[in-house]
Biopython code that builds the backbone (N, CA, C, O; Angstrom):
import numpy as np
from Bio.PDB.StructureBuilder import StructureBuilder

atoms = [
    (1, "MET", "N", (0.822, -1.189, 0.000)),
    (1, "MET", "CA", (0.000, 0.000, 0.000)),
    (1, "MET", "C", (0.870, 1.258, 0.000)),
    (1, "MET", "O", (0.604, 2.192, -0.756)),
    (2, "VAL", "N", (1.904, 1.288, 0.840)),
    (2, "VAL", "CA", (2.767, 2.456, 0.931)),
    (2, "VAL", "C", (3.476, 2.698, -0.394)),
    (2, "VAL", "O", (3.618, 3.841, -0.829)),
    (3, "LYS", "N", (3.923, 1.616, -1.034)),
    (3, "LYS", "CA", (4.593, 1.747, -2.332)),
    (3, "LYS", "C", (3.657, 2.394, -3.346)),
    (3, "LYS", "O", (4.061, 3.270, -4.110)),
    (4, "LYS", "N", (2.391, 1.948, -3.342)),
    (4, "LYS", "CA", (1.424, 2.490, -4.296)),
    (4, "LYS", "C", (1.161, 3.972, -4.021)),
    (4, "LYS", "O", (1.024, 4.761, -4.956)),
    (5, "ILE", "N", (1.090, 4.349, -2.756)),
    (5, "ILE", "CA", (0.870, 5.758, -2.393)),
    (5, "ILE", "C", (2.041, 6.606, -2.882)),
    (5, "ILE", "O", (1.840, 7.688, -3.434)),
    (6, "ARG", "N", (3.255, 6.116, -2.681)),
    (6, "ARG", "CA", (4.436, 6.869, -3.134)),
    (6, "ARG", "C", (4.420, 7.057, -4.650)),
    (6, "ARG", "O", (4.759, 8.128, -5.153)),
    (7, "GLU", "N", (4.025, 6.011, -5.371)),
    (7, "GLU", "CA", (3.942, 6.118, -6.826)),
    (7, "GLU", "C", (2.901, 7.153, -7.234)),
    (7, "GLU", "O", (3.116, 7.933, -8.162)),
    (8, "GLN", "N", (1.764, 7.152, -6.529)),
    (8, "GLN", "CA", (0.686, 8.072, -6.871)),
    (8, "GLN", "C", (1.015, 9.508, -6.483)),
    (8, "GLN", "O", (0.488, 10.443, -7.085)),
    (9, "GLN", "N", (1.876, 9.697, -5.492)),
    (9, "GLN", "CA", (2.237, 11.035, -5.063)),
    (9, "GLN", "C", (3.027, 11.776, -6.135)),
    (9, "GLN", "O", (3.111, 13.004, -6.106)),
    (10, "GLN", "N", (3.599, 11.050, -7.068)),
    (10, "GLN", "CA", (4.316, 11.700, -8.158)),
    (10, "GLN", "C", (3.362, 12.521, -9.019)),
    (10, "GLN", "O", (3.798, 13.407, -9.753)),
    (11, "ASN", "N", (2.065, 12.235, -8.935)),
    (11, "ASN", "CA", (1.058, 12.948, -9.708)),
    (11, "ASN", "C", (0.508, 14.166, -8.977)),
    (11, "ASN", "O", (-0.325, 14.885, -9.529)),
    (12, "VAL", "N", (0.954, 14.414, -7.746)),
    (12, "VAL", "CA", (0.437, 15.525, -6.943)),
    (12, "VAL", "C", (1.010, 16.830, -7.468)),
    (12, "VAL", "O", (2.213, 16.948, -7.698)),
    (13, "ASN", "N", (0.133, 17.804, -7.652)),
    (13, "ASN", "CA", (0.534, 19.117, -8.131)),
    (13, "ASN", "C", (0.292, 20.121, -7.012)),
    (13, "ASN", "O", (-0.845, 20.534, -6.785)),
    (14, "ASP", "N", (1.349, 20.515, -6.312)),
    (14, "ASP", "CA", (1.244, 21.463, -5.202)),
    (14, "ASP", "C", (1.414, 22.868, -5.757)),
    (14, "ASP", "O", (2.531, 23.290, -6.055)),
    (15, "THR", "N", (0.299, 23.602, -5.900)),
    (15, "THR", "CA", (0.339, 24.931, -6.488)),
    (15, "THR", "C", (0.242, 26.043, -5.455)),
    (15, "THR", "O", (0.260, 27.218, -5.820)),
    (16, "CYS", "N", (0.142, 25.708, -4.196)),
    (16, "CYS", "CA", (0.015, 26.715, -3.144)),
    (16, "CYS", "C", (1.416, 27.095, -2.664)),
    (16, "CYS", "O", (2.073, 26.311, -1.979)),
    (17, "THR", "N", (1.875, 28.297, -3.022)),
    (17, "THR", "CA", (3.226, 28.714, -2.640)),
    (17, "THR", "C", (3.279, 29.226, -1.211)),
    (17, "THR", "O", (4.363, 29.336, -0.639)),
    (18, "ASP", "N", (2.120, 29.545, -0.618)),
    (18, "ASP", "CA", (2.101, 30.058, 0.750)),
    (18, "ASP", "C", (2.122, 28.955, 1.794)),
    (18, "ASP", "O", (2.797, 29.076, 2.816)),
    (19, "CYS", "N", (1.387, 27.883, 1.543)),
    (19, "CYS", "CA", (1.241, 26.883, 2.601)),
    (19, "CYS", "C", (1.623, 25.475, 2.183)),
    (19, "CYS", "O", (1.884, 24.636, 3.045)),
    (20, "GLY", "N", (1.664, 25.193, 0.906)),
    (20, "GLY", "CA", (2.021, 23.852, 0.456)),
    (20, "GLY", "C", (1.007, 22.806, 0.840)),
    (20, "GLY", "O", (1.373, 21.647, 1.036)),
    (21, "SER", "N", (-0.262, 23.173, 0.956)),
    (21, "SER", "CA", (-1.264, 22.232, 1.453)),
    (21, "SER", "C", (-2.226, 21.726, 0.391)),
    (21, "SER", "O", (-3.074, 20.892, 0.709)),
    (22, "PHE", "N", (-2.142, 22.178, -0.838)),
    (22, "PHE", "CA", (-3.053, 21.715, -1.873)),
    (22, "PHE", "C", (-2.623, 20.327, -2.344)),
    (22, "PHE", "O", (-1.479, 20.127, -2.753)),
    (23, "VAL", "N", (-3.541, 19.385, -2.282)),
    (23, "VAL", "CA", (-3.257, 18.029, -2.741)),
    (23, "VAL", "C", (-4.465, 17.515, -3.494)),
    (23, "VAL", "O", (-5.596, 17.652, -3.027)),
    (24, "ASP", "N", (-4.237, 16.931, -4.646)),
    (24, "ASP", "CA", (-5.299, 16.251, -5.373)),
    (24, "ASP", "C", (-5.476, 14.898, -4.709)),
    (24, "ASP", "O", (-4.691, 13.980, -4.949)),
    (25, "ILE", "N", (-6.501, 14.764, -3.875)),
    (25, "ILE", "CA", (-6.681, 13.563, -3.074)),
    (25, "ILE", "C", (-6.812, 12.321, -3.939)),
    (25, "ILE", "O", (-6.484, 11.223, -3.488)),
    (26, "GLY", "N", (-7.278, 12.465, -5.156)),
    (26, "GLY", "CA", (-7.380, 11.340, -6.072)),
    (26, "GLY", "C", (-6.027, 10.793, -6.491)),
    (26, "GLY", "O", (-5.931, 9.659, -6.961)),
    (27, "ALA", "N", (-4.987, 11.591, -6.324)),
    (27, "ALA", "CA", (-3.645, 11.119, -6.644)),
    (27, "ALA", "C", (-3.078, 10.261, -5.520)),
    (27, "ALA", "O", (-2.112, 9.527, -5.729)),
    (28, "VAL", "N", (-3.662, 10.345, -4.343)),
    (28, "VAL", "CA", (-3.180, 9.603, -3.187)),
    (28, "VAL", "C", (-4.074, 8.406, -2.874)),
    (28, "VAL", "O", (-3.584, 7.358, -2.454)),
    (29, "ILE", "N", (-5.372, 8.556, -3.075)),
    (29, "ILE", "CA", (-6.330, 7.504, -2.754)),
    (29, "ILE", "C", (-6.898, 6.931, -4.050)),
    (29, "ILE", "O", (-7.455, 7.660, -4.871)),
    (30, "ASP", "N", (-6.753, 5.642, -4.220)),
    (30, "ASP", "CA", (-7.281, 4.959, -5.399)),
    (30, "ASP", "C", (-8.696, 4.475, -5.089)),
    (30, "ASP", "O", (-8.894, 3.726, -4.133)),
    (31, "GLU", "N", (-9.663, 4.886, -5.867)),
    (31, "GLU", "CA", (-11.054, 4.538, -5.610)),
    (31, "GLU", "C", (-11.323, 3.036, -5.681)),
    (31, "GLU", "O", (-12.351, 2.566, -5.193)),
    (32, "HIS", "N", (-10.413, 2.287, -6.280)),
    (32, "HIS", "CA", (-10.600, 0.839, -6.404)),
    (32, "HIS", "C", (-9.830, 0.049, -5.349)),
    (32, "HIS", "O", (-9.798, -1.181, -5.396)),
    (33, "ASP", "N", (-9.212, 0.748, -4.399)),
    (33, "ASP", "CA", (-8.440, 0.107, -3.336)),
    (33, "ASP", "C", (-9.395, -0.286, -2.205)),
    (33, "ASP", "O", (-9.479, 0.400, -1.186)),
    (34, "THR", "N", (-10.107, -1.385, -2.395)),
    (34, "THR", "CA", (-11.141, -1.793, -1.444)),
    (34, "THR", "C", (-10.811, -3.089, -0.713)),
    (34, "THR", "O", (-11.588, -3.537, 0.130)),
    (35, "GLU", "N", (-9.675, -3.692, -1.022)),
    (35, "GLU", "CA", (-9.341, -5.001, -0.462)),
    (35, "GLU", "C", (-8.249, -4.876, 0.601)),
    (35, "GLU", "O", (-7.193, -4.288, 0.365)),
    (36, "LEU", "N", (-8.525, -5.439, 1.763)),
    (36, "LEU", "CA", (-7.569, -5.454, 2.869)),
    (36, "LEU", "C", (-7.208, -6.904, 3.158)),
    (36, "LEU", "O", (-8.080, -7.717, 3.464)),
    (37, "MET", "N", (-5.910, -7.229, 3.058)),
    (37, "MET", "CA", (-5.444, -8.588, 3.349)),
    (37, "MET", "C", (-4.636, -8.578, 4.631)),
    (37, "MET", "O", (-3.710, -7.782, 4.793)),
    (38, "LEU", "N", (-4.996, -9.472, 5.540)),
    (38, "LEU", "CA", (-4.308, -9.603, 6.820)),
    (38, "LEU", "C", (-3.897, -11.049, 7.013)),
    (38, "LEU", "O", (-4.627, -11.963, 6.630)),
    (39, "MET", "N", (-2.731, -11.259, 7.604)),
    (39, "MET", "CA", (-2.227, -12.605, 7.863)),
    (39, "MET", "C", (-2.175, -12.817, 9.374)),
    (39, "MET", "O", (-1.701, -11.960, 10.119)),
    (40, "PHE", "N", (-2.666, -13.961, 9.805)),
    (40, "PHE", "CA", (-2.678, -14.315, 11.217)),
    (40, "PHE", "C", (-1.899, -15.609, 11.407)),
    (40, "PHE", "O", (-2.014, -16.541, 10.611)),
    (41, "THR", "N", (-1.100, -15.654, 12.476)),
    (41, "THR", "CA", (-0.292, -16.833, 12.758)),
    (41, "THR", "C", (-0.485, -17.261, 14.207)),
    (41, "THR", "O", (-0.995, -16.502, 15.032)),
    (42, "GLY", "N", (-0.078, -18.461, 14.492)),
    (42, "GLY", "CA", (-0.130, -18.952, 15.862)),
    (42, "GLY", "C", (-1.384, -19.749, 16.149)),
    (42, "GLY", "O", (-2.243, -19.934, 15.288)),
    (43, "GLU", "N", (-1.465, -20.215, 17.383)),
    (43, "GLU", "CA", (-2.583, -21.064, 17.795)),
    (43, "GLU", "C", (-3.933, -20.350, 17.734)),
    (43, "GLU", "O", (-4.962, -20.979, 17.492)),
    (44, "SER", "N", (-3.924, -19.051, 17.951)),
    (44, "SER", "CA", (-5.188, -18.297, 17.968)),
    (44, "SER", "C", (-5.495, -17.639, 16.627)),
    (44, "SER", "O", (-6.385, -16.793, 16.547)),
    (45, "ALA", "N", (-4.772, -18.013, 15.574)),
    (45, "ALA", "CA", (-4.918, -17.361, 14.267)),
    (45, "ALA", "C", (-6.361, -17.362, 13.775)),
    (45, "ALA", "O", (-6.875, -16.325, 13.357)),
    (46, "LYS", "N", (-7.012, -18.513, 13.822)),
    (46, "LYS", "CA", (-8.381, -18.590, 13.314)),
    (46, "LYS", "C", (-9.335, -17.716, 14.129)),
    (46, "LYS", "O", (-10.178, -17.019, 13.564)),
    (47, "ASN", "N", (-9.202, -17.755, 15.446)),
    (47, "ASN", "CA", (-10.059, -16.932, 16.311)),
    (47, "ASN", "C", (-9.787, -15.445, 16.118)),
    (47, "ASN", "O", (-10.717, -14.639, 16.094)),
    (48, "ASP", "N", (-8.506, -15.078, 15.978)),
    (48, "ASP", "CA", (-8.144, -13.674, 15.770)),
    (48, "ASP", "C", (-8.703, -13.167, 14.437)),
    (48, "ASP", "O", (-9.249, -12.067, 14.361)),
    (49, "ALA", "N", (-8.562, -13.976, 13.398)),
    (49, "ALA", "CA", (-9.083, -13.593, 12.080)),
    (49, "ALA", "C", (-10.600, -13.453, 12.127)),
    (49, "ALA", "O", (-11.156, -12.514, 11.557)),
    (50, "GLN", "N", (-11.261, -14.372, 12.798)),
    (50, "GLN", "CA", (-12.725, -14.315, 12.890)),
    (50, "GLN", "C", (-13.175, -13.086, 13.673)),
    (50, "GLN", "O", (-14.197, -12.483, 13.344)),
    (51, "ALA", "N", (-12.429, -12.714, 14.698)),
    (51, "ALA", "CA", (-12.772, -11.522, 15.492)),
    (51, "ALA", "C", (-12.692, -10.260, 14.628)),
    (51, "ALA", "O", (-13.568, -9.398, 14.705)),
    (52, "ILE", "N", (-11.652, -10.154, 13.811)),
    (52, "ILE", "CA", (-11.520, -8.994, 12.921)),
    (52, "ILE", "C", (-12.619, -9.018, 11.861)),
    (52, "ILE", "O", (-13.197, -7.979, 11.542)),
    (53, "ALA", "N", (-12.905, -10.189, 11.321)),
    (53, "ALA", "CA", (-13.980, -10.313, 10.325)),
    (53, "ALA", "C", (-15.314, -9.874, 10.932)),
    (53, "ALA", "O", (-16.092, -9.174, 10.285)),
    (54, "ASN", "N", (-15.572, -10.280, 12.156)),
    (54, "ASN", "CA", (-16.824, -9.897, 12.832)),
    (54, "ASN", "C", (-16.913, -8.391, 13.023)),
    (54, "ASN", "O", (-17.983, -7.807, 12.849)),
    (55, "LYS", "N", (-15.793, -7.751, 13.380)),
    (55, "LYS", "CA", (-15.783, -6.291, 13.519)),
    (55, "LYS", "C", (-16.157, -5.615, 12.201)),
    (55, "LYS", "O", (-16.944, -4.668, 12.176)),
    (56, "ALA", "N", (-15.583, -6.115, 11.110)),
    (56, "ALA", "CA", (-15.860, -5.526, 9.799)),
    (56, "ALA", "C", (-17.330, -5.713, 9.417)),
    (56, "ALA", "O", (-17.969, -4.793, 8.907)),
    (57, "ILE", "N", (-17.852, -6.904, 9.668)),
    (57, "ILE", "CA", (-19.252, -7.200, 9.338)),
    (57, "ILE", "C", (-20.206, -6.332, 10.151)),
    (57, "ILE", "O", (-21.218, -5.857, 9.635)),
    (58, "GLN", "N", (-19.881, -6.129, 11.417)),
    (58, "GLN", "CA", (-20.732, -5.296, 12.279)),
    (58, "GLN", "C", (-20.677, -3.827, 11.879)),
    (58, "GLN", "O", (-21.663, -3.104, 12.020)),
    (59, "ARG", "N", (-19.532, -3.390, 11.385)),
    (59, "ARG", "CA", (-19.327, -1.972, 11.076)),
    (59, "ARG", "C", (-19.857, -1.583, 9.698)),
    (59, "ARG", "O", (-20.377, -0.482, 9.516)),
    (60, "PHE", "N", (-19.723, -2.496, 8.721)),
    (60, "PHE", "CA", (-20.087, -2.177, 7.339)),
    (60, "PHE", "C", (-21.022, -3.237, 6.775)),
    (60, "PHE", "O", (-20.800, -4.435, 6.950)),
    (61, "ASP", "N", (-22.059, -2.786, 6.104)),
    (61, "ASP", "CA", (-23.106, -3.680, 5.606)),
    (61, "ASP", "C", (-22.661, -4.592, 4.467)),
    (61, "ASP", "O", (-23.112, -5.734, 4.384)),
    (62, "HIS", "N", (-21.801, -4.119, 3.605)),
    (62, "HIS", "CA", (-21.522, -4.853, 2.371)),
    (62, "HIS", "C", (-20.092, -5.376, 2.276)),
    (62, "HIS", "O", (-19.580, -5.559, 1.171)),
    (63, "VAL", "N", (-19.447, -5.616, 3.396)),
    (63, "VAL", "CA", (-18.092, -6.151, 3.374)),
    (63, "VAL", "C", (-18.148, -7.648, 3.057)),
    (63, "VAL", "O", (-19.008, -8.368, 3.564)),
    (64, "VAL", "N", (-17.229, -8.101, 2.218)),
    (64, "VAL", "CA", (-17.132, -9.515, 1.855)),
    (64, "VAL", "C", (-15.909, -10.085, 2.563)),
    (64, "VAL", "O", (-14.815, -9.525, 2.483)),
    (65, "VAL", "N", (-16.102, -11.198, 3.253)),
    (65, "VAL", "CA", (-15.043, -11.815, 4.046)),
    (65, "VAL", "C", (-14.615, -13.126, 3.402)),
    (65, "VAL", "O", (-15.449, -13.941, 3.008)),
    (66, "ASP", "N", (-13.293, -13.317, 3.301)),
    (66, "ASP", "CA", (-12.744, -14.571, 2.802)),
    (66, "ASP", "C", (-11.584, -14.967, 3.711)),
    (66, "ASP", "O", (-10.653, -14.189, 3.918)),
    (67, "MET", "N", (-11.649, -16.179, 4.249)),
    (67, "MET", "CA", (-10.559, -16.696, 5.072)),
    (67, "MET", "C", (-9.982, -17.918, 4.383)),
    (67, "MET", "O", (-10.711, -18.815, 3.959)),
    (68, "ALA", "N", (-8.658, -17.938, 4.278)),
    (68, "ALA", "CA", (-7.994, -19.061, 3.622)),
    (68, "ALA", "C", (-6.822, -19.526, 4.479)),
    (68, "ALA", "O", (-6.077, -18.724, 5.042)),
    (69, "MET", "N", (-6.684, -20.846, 4.559)),
    (69, "MET", "CA", (-5.555, -21.440, 5.274)),
    (69, "MET", "C", (-4.365, -21.464, 4.325)),
    (69, "MET", "O", (-4.465, -21.994, 3.218)),
    (70, "MET", "N", (-3.248, -20.900, 4.743)),
    (70, "MET", "CA", (-2.029, -20.878, 3.940)),
    (70, "MET", "C", (-0.891, -21.344, 4.828)),
    (70, "MET", "O", (-0.472, -20.633, 5.741)),
    (71, "ASP", "N", (-0.393, -22.550, 4.555)),
    (71, "ASP", "CA", (0.602, -23.198, 5.414)),
    (71, "ASP", "C", (0.011, -23.302, 6.827)),
    (71, "ASP", "O", (-1.013, -23.957, 7.017)),
    (72, "ASN", "N", (0.630, -22.680, 7.792)),
    (72, "ASN", "CA", (0.100, -22.686, 9.162)),
    (72, "ASN", "C", (-0.509, -21.341, 9.525)),
    (72, "ASN", "O", (-0.663, -21.023, 10.704)),
    (73, "ASN", "N", (-0.852, -20.555, 8.520)),
    (73, "ASN", "CA", (-1.378, -19.209, 8.730)),
    (73, "ASN", "C", (-2.804, -19.103, 8.203)),
    (73, "ASN", "O", (-3.249, -19.916, 7.392)),
    (74, "ILE", "N", (-3.496, -18.101, 8.675)),
    (74, "ILE", "CA", (-4.817, -17.770, 8.153)),
    (74, "ILE", "C", (-4.707, -16.433, 7.441)),
    (74, "ILE", "O", (-4.286, -15.439, 8.031)),
    (75, "GLN", "N", (-5.088, -16.415, 6.173)),
    (75, "GLN", "CA", (-5.146, -15.160, 5.429)),
    (75, "GLN", "C", (-6.587, -14.693, 5.408)),
    (75, "GLN", "O", (-7.473, -15.392, 4.916)),
    (76, "LEU", "N", (-6.813, -13.508, 5.946)),
    (76, "LEU", "CA", (-8.140, -12.899, 5.956)),
    (76, "LEU", "C", (-8.161, -11.800, 4.909)),
    (76, "LEU", "O", (-7.327, -10.896, 4.932)),
    (77, "THR", "N", (-9.105, -11.879, 4.001)),
    (77, "THR", "CA", (-9.284, -10.835, 2.996)),
    (77, "THR", "C", (-10.644, -10.211, 3.202)),
    (77, "THR", "O", (-11.668, -10.893, 3.163)),
    (78, "LEU", "N", (-10.646, -8.904, 3.421)),
    (78, "LEU", "CA", (-11.881, -8.139, 3.567)),
    (78, "LEU", "C", (-12.008, -7.248, 2.343)),
    (78, "LEU", "O", (-11.104, -6.470, 2.039)),
    (79, "THR", "N", (-13.120, -7.361, 1.647)),
    (79, "THR", "CA", (-13.366, -6.522, 0.485)),
    (79, "THR", "C", (-14.523, -5.595, 0.825)),
    (79, "THR", "O", (-15.650, -6.034, 1.051)),
    (80, "PHE", "N", (-14.218, -4.306, 0.857)),
    (80, "PHE", "CA", (-15.197, -3.293, 1.239)),
    (80, "PHE", "C", (-15.891, -2.747, 0.002)),
    (80, "PHE", "O", (-15.369, -2.852, -1.108)),
    (81, "ALA", "N", (-17.066, -2.166, 0.196)),
    (81, "ALA", "CA", (-17.845, -1.626, -0.919)),
    (81, "ALA", "C", (-17.146, -0.422, -1.558)),
    (81, "ALA", "O", (-17.194, -0.243, -2.775)),
    (82, "VAL", "N", (-16.504, 0.394, -0.735)),
    (82, "VAL", "CA", (-15.802, 1.585, -1.225)),
    (82, "VAL", "C", (-14.503, 1.775, -0.444)),
    (82, "VAL", "O", (-14.359, 1.267, 0.668)),
    (83, "THR", "N", (-13.579, 2.497, -1.021)),
    (83, "THR", "CA", (-12.268, 2.713, -0.420)),
    (83, "THR", "C", (-12.351, 3.351, 0.948)),
    (83, "THR", "O", (-11.595, 2.974, 1.844)),
    (84, "VAL", "N", (-13.241, 4.303, 1.138)),
    (84, "VAL", "CA", (-13.319, 5.004, 2.423)),
    (84, "VAL", "C", (-13.660, 4.045, 3.562)),
    (84, "VAL", "O", (-13.187, 4.231, 4.683)),
    (85, "GLU", "N", (-14.468, 3.028, 3.293)),
    (85, "GLU", "CA", (-14.761, 2.035, 4.338)),
    (85, "GLU", "C", (-13.488, 1.302, 4.750)),
    (85, "GLU", "O", (-13.237, 1.093, 5.937)),
    (86, "LYS", "N", (-12.696, 0.919, 3.767)),
    (86, "LYS", "CA", (-11.429, 0.245, 4.074)),
    (86, "LYS", "C", (-10.542, 1.148, 4.913)),
    (86, "LYS", "O", (-9.970, 0.709, 5.911)),
    (87, "MET", "N", (-10.427, 2.402, 4.513)),
    (87, "MET", "CA", (-9.569, 3.338, 5.232)),
    (87, "MET", "C", (-10.059, 3.562, 6.662)),
    (87, "MET", "O", (-9.256, 3.583, 7.595)),
    (88, "LEU", "N", (-11.348, 3.726, 6.837)),
    (88, "LEU", "CA", (-11.912, 3.904, 8.174)),
    (88, "LEU", "C", (-11.643, 2.674, 9.047)),
    (88, "LEU", "O", (-11.256, 2.801, 10.209)),
    (89, "PHE", "N", (-11.849, 1.503, 8.486)),
    (89, "PHE", "CA", (-11.619, 0.267, 9.236)),
    (89, "PHE", "C", (-10.150, 0.146, 9.641)),
    (89, "PHE", "O", (-9.849, -0.263, 10.762)),
    (90, "GLN", "N", (-9.253, 0.495, 8.751)),
    (90, "GLN", "CA", (-7.828, 0.432, 9.056)),
    (90, "GLN", "C", (-7.471, 1.422, 10.169)),
    (90, "GLN", "O", (-6.707, 1.084, 11.072)),
    (91, "MET", "N", (-8.009, 2.622, 10.112)),
    (91, "MET", "CA", (-7.716, 3.631, 11.148)),
    (91, "MET", "C", (-8.321, 3.220, 12.494)),
    (91, "MET", "O", (-7.668, 3.312, 13.533)),
    (92, "GLU", "N", (-9.555, 2.774, 12.458)),
    (92, "GLU", "CA", (-10.222, 2.377, 13.704)),
    (92, "GLU", "C", (-9.540, 1.206, 14.397)),
    (92, "GLU", "O", (-9.566, 1.103, 15.623)),
    (93, "ASN", "N", (-8.935, 0.334, 13.618)),
    (93, "ASN", "CA", (-8.320, -0.877, 14.168)),
    (93, "ASN", "C", (-6.802, -0.846, 14.129)),
    (93, "ASN", "O", (-6.143, -1.843, 14.420)),
    (94, "LYS", "N", (-6.249, 0.317, 13.765)),
    (94, "LYS", "CA", (-4.794, 0.542, 13.766)),
    (94, "LYS", "C", (-4.005, -0.453, 12.910)),
    (94, "LYS", "O", (-2.990, -0.997, 13.345)),
    (95, "PHE", "N", (-4.491, -0.680, 11.685)),
    (95, "PHE", "CA", (-3.774, -1.529, 10.726)),
    (95, "PHE", "C", (-2.931, -0.667, 9.841)),
    (95, "PHE", "O", (-2.241, -1.177, 8.959)),
]
sb = StructureBuilder()
sb.init_structure("model")
sb.init_model(0)
sb.init_chain("A")
sb.init_seg("    ")
for serial, (resi, resn, name, xyz) in enumerate(atoms, 1):
    if name == "N":
        sb.init_residue(resn, " ", resi, " ")
    sb.init_atom(name, np.array(xyz, "f"), 0.0, 1.0, " ", f" {name:<3s}", serial, name[0])
structure = sb.get_structure()
């Protein structure tokens, strides 16, 4: 995600010579960035992944949850209806 943001920041046109605060938010936030992938490990991996999935389901009506076993890990993929939901969920849960 950070790599993609850095790439998109190259498109930012800062035209404010007084404050440097003008940013084209579309250059930083991709409207199609709706998928959040999290990896859980350890004995509580499945329970931890399910707890996060439950938080997302309770918070947003149209989130799609997918859990997959990968080696000894659980990969949780949350697909949100819109990018802002993903961003809010990440901020609220400190991801």
